[in-house]
C-alpha positions as CSV (number, residue, x, y, z in Angstrom):
1,M,0.0,0.0,0.0
2,A,1.3,3.4,-0.9
3,V,2.0,5.7,2.1
4,P,3.2,9.3,1.6
5,K,6.7,9.9,2.9
6,R,6.1,13.5,3.7
7,R,3.2,15.7,4.4
8,M,1.7,17.4,1.3
9,S,1.8,21.2,1.4
10,R,-1.3,23.3,1.4
11,S,-0.6,24.8,-2.0
12,N,0.0,21.3,-3.5
13,T,-3.2,20.0,-1.9
14,R,-5.3,22.9,-3.1
15,S,-3.9,22.9,-6.6
16,R,-4.8,19.2,-6.8
17,R,-8.2,19.8,-5.4
18,S,-8.9,22.6,-7.9
19,Q,-9.3,20.0,-10.6
20,W,-12.4,18.5,-8.8
21,K,-15.3,19.8,-10.9
22,T,-18.9,19.0,-11.0
23,S,-20.6,18.3,-14.3
24,V,-24.1,19.0,-15.5
25,P,-26.1,15.8,-15.6
26,T,-27.2,14.6,-19.0
27,L,-30.9,14.8,-19.5
28,V,-33.1,13.1,-22.1
29,T,-36.7,13.6,-22.9
30,C,-39.3,11.1,-21.7
31,E,-40.5,8.7,-24.4
32,N,-44.1,9.1,-23.4
33,R,-45.7,11.3,-26.0
34,A,-48.0,12.9,-23.5
35,C,-45.2,13.8,-21.0
36,R,-42.0,14.8,-22.9
37,Q,-40.4,16.0,-19.6
38,P,-36.6,16.0,-19.2
39,K,-35.3,13.1,-17.1
40,L,-32.1,11.2,-16.3
41,P,-31.3,8.4,-18.7
42,H,-32.1,4.8,-17.6
43,T,-34.4,6.0,-14.8
44,V,-38.2,6.2,-14.3
45,C,-39.8,9.5,-15.3
46,K,-40.8,11.4,-12.2
47,A,-43.6,13.2,-14.0
48,C,-45.5,10.2,-15.5
49,G,-43.9,7.1,-13.9
50,T,-43.0,5.3,-17.2
51,Y,-39.9,3.4,-18.1
52,D,-39.2,1.9,-21.5
53,N,-42.8,3.0,-22.6
54,K,-44.3,0.9,-19.8
55,Q,-46.1,2.2,-16.7
56,V,-44.0,1.3,-13.8
57,V,-44.9,3.7,-11.0
58,A,-48.4,5.0,-10.3
59,V,-48.3,8.8,-10.1
């Protein structure tokens, strides 16, 4: 297991952490023709409760 030999300085730590960025989630439109709300891919639509053009959750 790798163990650091010396303590990392604040500037090195902060410059390394500055590369941590969040990204905007990719959204797709719901396949339901009546809904067409944006949703996360491969998830159930929160507006109409369908997944893969099948009613999965009662809304």
